[in-house]
matplotlib code that plots the C-alpha trace (Angstrom):
import matplotlib.pyplot as plt

x = [-39.3, -39.3, -35.7, -33.0, -31.1, -34.0, -35.1, -31.3, -30.8, -34.2, -33.2, -30.2, -30.8, -33.8, -32.6, -29.0, -28.4, -27.1, -24.4, -24.3, -25.3, -28.1, -26.8, -28.9, -27.5, -28.0, -31.7, -34.3, -38.0, -39.9, -44.2, -46.0, -49.5, -49.8, -52.5, -54.2, -51.2, -52.8, -55.5, -52.8, -50.7, -53.0, -56.2, -58.3, -61.5, -61.2, -58.1, -56.2, -54.7, -53.0, -50.7, -47.6, -46.2, -42.7, -40.8, -37.4, -34.8, -31.8, -27.8, -27.4, -23.4, -22.2, -19.3, -17.9, -21.2, -23.6, -27.5, -30.2, -33.1, -36.9, -37.5, -40.5, -41.9, -45.1, -45.5, -48.1, -48.3, -51.2, -51.1, -52.0, -53.2, -53.2, -49.8, -47.9, -51.0, -50.8, -47.2, -47.7, -50.3, -47.6, -45.0, -46.8, -48.3, -44.9, -42.8, -46.1, -45.3, -41.8, -42.8, -45.4, -43.2, -40.4, -43.0, -44.3, -40.3, -39.9, -43.4, -41.7, -38.3, -38.8, -35.0, -35.2, -38.1, -39.5, -39.9, -43.6, -42.9, -41.5, -44.7, -47.0, -45.9, -44.2, -40.9, -38.0, -35.6, -32.5, -34.8, -34.4, -36.5, -35.2, -35.8, -38.4, -37.7, -40.8, -40.1, -42.5, -42.1, -43.7, -44.5, -46.3, -44.8, -47.2, -45.4, -46.3, -48.7, -49.9, -48.7, -45.4, -45.9, -48.3, -48.2, -48.8, -52.0, -53.4, -55.4, -53.3, -54.7, -53.0, -51.1, -47.0, -47.3, -49.5, -47.2, -44.1, -45.9, -47.4, -44.8, -44.4, -44.1, -42.6, -42.8, -39.8, -40.6, -39.3, -40.5, -38.2, -38.8, -37.2, -33.9, -30.9, -28.3, -29.1, -25.6, -25.9, -27.7, -26.6, -29.5, -32.0, -34.3, -32.3, -33.5, -37.1, -37.3, -35.5, -38.2, -41.1, -39.2, -39.0, -42.1, -44.5, -42.0, -42.3, -40.2, -38.7, -38.3, -37.2, -34.5, -33.1, -32.2, -31.2, -28.9, -27.3, -26.9, -24.4, -25.9, -29.3, -28.1, -28.3, -31.9, -33.5, -36.6, -38.4, -37.3, -38.5, -42.2, -42.4, -41.7, -44.5, -46.7, -46.5, -45.7, -47.4, -44.9, -44.5, -41.3, -40.9, -38.9, -36.3, -38.1, -34.4, -32.7, -33.3, -32.0, -33.6, -31.3, -33.4, -31.7, -32.5, -36.2, -36.5, -35.5, -37.7, -41.0, -40.4, -39.8, -42.9, -45.0, -43.8, -44.2, -48.3, -48.7, -47.1, -49.6, -52.9, -52.3, -51.5, -47.7, -45.9, -43.6, -40.9, -42.3, -41.3, -38.2, -36.9, -38.3, -37.0, -33.7, -33.1, -34.8, -32.3, -29.4, -26.5, -28.2, -27.4, -31.0, -33.3, -32.3, -34.4, -35.2, -36.8, -38.6, -40.3, -41.1, -43.4, -44.8, -46.2, -47.3, -48.8, -50.3, -51.5, -53.1, -54.9, -56.5, -58.1]
y = [-101.2, -98.7, -99.4, -97.8, -101.3, -103.3, -100.7, -100.2, -103.7, -104.8, -101.8, -103.0, -106.4, -105.9, -103.3, -103.3, -107.0, -107.2, -104.5, -101.4, -98.7, -97.3, -97.4, -97.1, -93.9, -91.4, -92.0, -89.5, -90.3, -88.2, -88.0, -91.1, -89.0, -88.0, -85.3, -83.1, -83.3, -84.3, -81.4, -78.6, -79.4, -80.3, -78.6, -81.9, -81.2, -83.9, -84.4, -87.6, -89.1, -91.8, -92.8, -94.9, -97.7, -96.6, -93.2, -92.2, -89.9, -92.0, -91.5, -93.5, -94.3, -95.8, -95.2, -92.8, -90.4, -89.7, -89.1, -88.4, -90.4, -90.7, -94.2, -96.0, -99.8, -101.3, -104.0, -106.8, -110.0, -111.1, -110.3, -107.1, -107.5, -104.1, -103.4, -101.4, -98.7, -98.4, -98.1, -95.6, -93.6, -93.0, -92.2, -89.7, -88.0, -87.9, -86.5, -84.2, -82.9, -82.2, -80.0, -77.9, -77.8, -76.1, -73.7, -72.7, -72.2, -69.7, -67.5, -67.5, -66.3, -64.3, -65.3, -64.4, -63.1, -66.3, -66.4, -67.3, -70.5, -71.1, -68.4, -71.0, -73.9, -72.7, -75.2, -73.1, -74.5, -76.0, -77.1, -81.0, -84.1, -86.3, -90.0, -92.0, -95.6, -97.7, -101.3, -103.7, -106.3, -108.9, -111.5, -114.5, -118.1, -118.1, -117.5, -113.6, -114.6, -111.1, -108.3, -106.9, -104.1, -102.1, -103.5, -107.1, -105.4, -104.6, -107.6, -110.1, -108.4, -105.0, -104.7, -104.2, -101.0, -99.8, -101.3, -99.2, -95.5, -96.6, -96.2, -99.5, -99.3, -101.9, -102.9, -103.7, -106.7, -109.0, -112.0, -114.5, -117.9, -116.1, -115.0, -116.6, -115.3, -115.0, -114.2, -110.6, -109.6, -108.1, -107.8, -110.0, -109.0, -112.0, -114.3, -113.7, -113.5, -116.9, -118.7, -117.3, -118.8, -122.1, -121.8, -124.4, -127.1, -129.5, -128.8, -125.9, -122.9, -125.8, -127.6, -123.8, -122.9, -126.2, -126.6, -123.7, -123.3, -120.8, -118.3, -118.3, -118.5, -114.9, -113.6, -110.0, -110.8, -108.8, -110.7, -114.0, -112.1, -111.6, -115.0, -116.6, -113.9, -114.5, -118.2, -118.8, -121.0, -120.8, -120.5, -118.8, -115.8, -115.4, -113.0, -112.5, -111.3, -109.4, -112.2, -115.8, -118.9, -120.2, -123.5, -124.0, -122.7, -125.2, -127.9, -127.3, -126.7, -129.4, -131.9, -129.9, -131.0, -134.7, -134.6, -133.6, -135.3, -138.5, -137.4, -137.3, -140.7, -142.0, -142.6, -143.3, -140.9, -143.4, -144.4, -140.4, -140.4, -143.4, -141.7, -138.5, -139.5, -141.2, -138.0, -135.8, -137.7, -136.6, -133.3, -131.9, -129.7, -131.9, -134.0, -136.5, -133.7, -131.2, -133.9, -134.7, -131.0, -130.8, -134.1, -133.2, -129.7, -131.1, -133.9, -131.3, -129.3, -132.3, -133.0, -129.8]
z = [1.6, 4.1, 5.0, 3.5, 3.1, 2.3, -0.9, -1.9, -2.3, -4.0, -6.1, -7.4, -7.4, -9.5, -12.3, -11.8, -12.2, -8.0, -8.4, -5.8, -7.6, -4.8, -1.3, 1.2, 2.9, -0.4, -0.4, 0.8, 1.8, -0.5, -0.1, -1.4, -1.9, -5.4, -5.8, -8.1, -10.1, -13.9, -12.9, -12.0, -15.9, -18.1, -17.0, -16.4, -14.5, -12.6, -9.9, -9.1, -6.1, -5.8, -3.0, -3.6, -1.4, -0.8, -3.1, -2.6, -3.9, -4.8, -6.1, -9.2, -9.2, -12.8, -14.3, -12.4, -12.4, -9.9, -11.3, -9.3, -9.7, -8.0, -6.9, -7.1, -4.8, -5.2, -3.7, -4.8, -2.5, -5.5, -9.4, -10.6, -14.6, -15.2, -13.3, -16.3, -16.7, -12.5, -12.9, -16.0, -14.0, -11.2, -13.3, -15.2, -12.0, -10.9, -14.1, -14.1, -10.4, -11.4, -14.2, -11.5, -8.9, -11.4, -13.3, -9.2, -8.4, -12.0, -10.8, -6.7, -8.3, -11.6, -12.1, -15.5, -18.3, -19.6, -23.7, -24.8, -24.8, -21.4, -20.0, -21.6, -20.0, -16.8, -18.4, -19.0, -22.2, -19.8, -17.1, -16.5, -15.4, -12.8, -14.3, -12.1, -12.4, -10.6, -9.3, -8.6, -6.1, -6.0, -2.8, -4.3, -4.9, -8.0, -11.3, -12.7, -15.1, -15.8, -19.0, -17.9, -20.7, -22.0, -25.4, -23.7, -22.7, -26.3, -28.6, -30.8, -33.8, -33.6, -36.6, -35.8, -37.8, -34.7, -31.9, -33.6, -32.9, -29.8, -27.2, -24.8, -20.9, -19.2, -15.5, -13.9, -11.9, -8.8, -9.2, -6.7, -8.8, -11.2, -9.3, -10.2, -8.3, -4.5, -3.2, -4.9, -1.9, 0.2, 3.2, 4.7, 2.0, -0.3, 2.5, 2.4, -1.6, -1.5, 1.2, -0.8, -4.2, -2.5, -1.0, -3.2, -2.9, -0.4, 2.7, 0.5, 3.0, 5.8, 3.2, 2.5, 5.8, 7.0, 3.7, 4.7, 8.3, 8.4, 6.3, 7.8, 11.3, 12.2, 10.5, 11.4, 13.0, 10.6, 8.3, 9.9, 10.5, 6.7, 5.9, 8.0, 6.3, 2.5, 3.1, 5.8, 7.9, 11.9, 12.4, 16.4, 16.6, 19.2, 21.3, 23.4, 20.8, 17.6, 15.2, 14.9, 14.3, 10.9, 11.0, 14.5, 13.6, 10.7, 12.6, 16.1, 13.6, 11.9, 15.2, 16.6, 13.6, 14.3, 17.4, 17.5, 14.7, 16.8, 20.0, 17.5, 16.2, 20.0, 19.7, 23.1, 24.9, 23.9, 20.3, 19.2, 20.9, 19.3, 15.7, 16.1, 17.7, 14.1, 12.3, 13.6, 14.8, 16.4, 16.6, 20.1, 19.9, 19.5, 22.5, 24.8, 26.9, 24.1, 22.5, 26.1, 26.9, 23.4, 23.6, 26.7, 25.4, 22.9, 25.5, 27.7, 24.5, 23.1, 26.8, 26.7]

ax = plt.figure().add_subplot(projection="3d")
ax.plot(x, y, z, "-o")
ax.set_aspect("equal")
plt.show()
């Protein structure tokens, strides 16, 4: 998510319905450390230190307007059942940091005499905050069954009249299983999310790659490694290039698994060739030479 291309694509598909509102070239890396801000602003005796996963300043282009904002991404490989509180804390600290930074600038520059109220807060009447957006990116294949708002974390018995006066905070969640338009992704990061979304289906990832071979013909090796990591797959990257043909990787992955199983149960090379020739009929990649080489490799590994 540090890569601007993937960051922008993820943001656009999570909160802007796939529209290209945030552009990679208009992102600026920010320090992810949130340190002692709460102590500084509200005179709390306990300093707070948190580390965001990724934080960038962005230009949001919408309706012919350019709006500057701060966008953070929190990566989750498992469900975090207190995610609304975690994101709310990050956002609150960052807002407080903006106030403190502006107040410090006023004290240093002394641009004009502050009124009594301005002096006490350090925040002048005309000062403005940058909006903060935090996105939770979930890399799990299971459904996110945690709360998505502060109100969902309350007891069911809390009266509606109370909920109306207690500000709610909702998280922005990218959950691969809930994505409906994969074509709106502009980068390979969409391929990673798509693979995660079908990971629990029987041969779901292999079928995905084989069903759309042209779409997955040149996939960045970093994404291939990420697919392997998050879905526990075993696709080999093309070490000779920076991209991998995933349809080829899916075919060879399946063929390798079948050959290994046939060797384990004592099938002959001829039987293995006959089966795979039917399974991958007219496929120039899974040919007799390939099968023979893989069979002998598996046989040597077994005999060790």
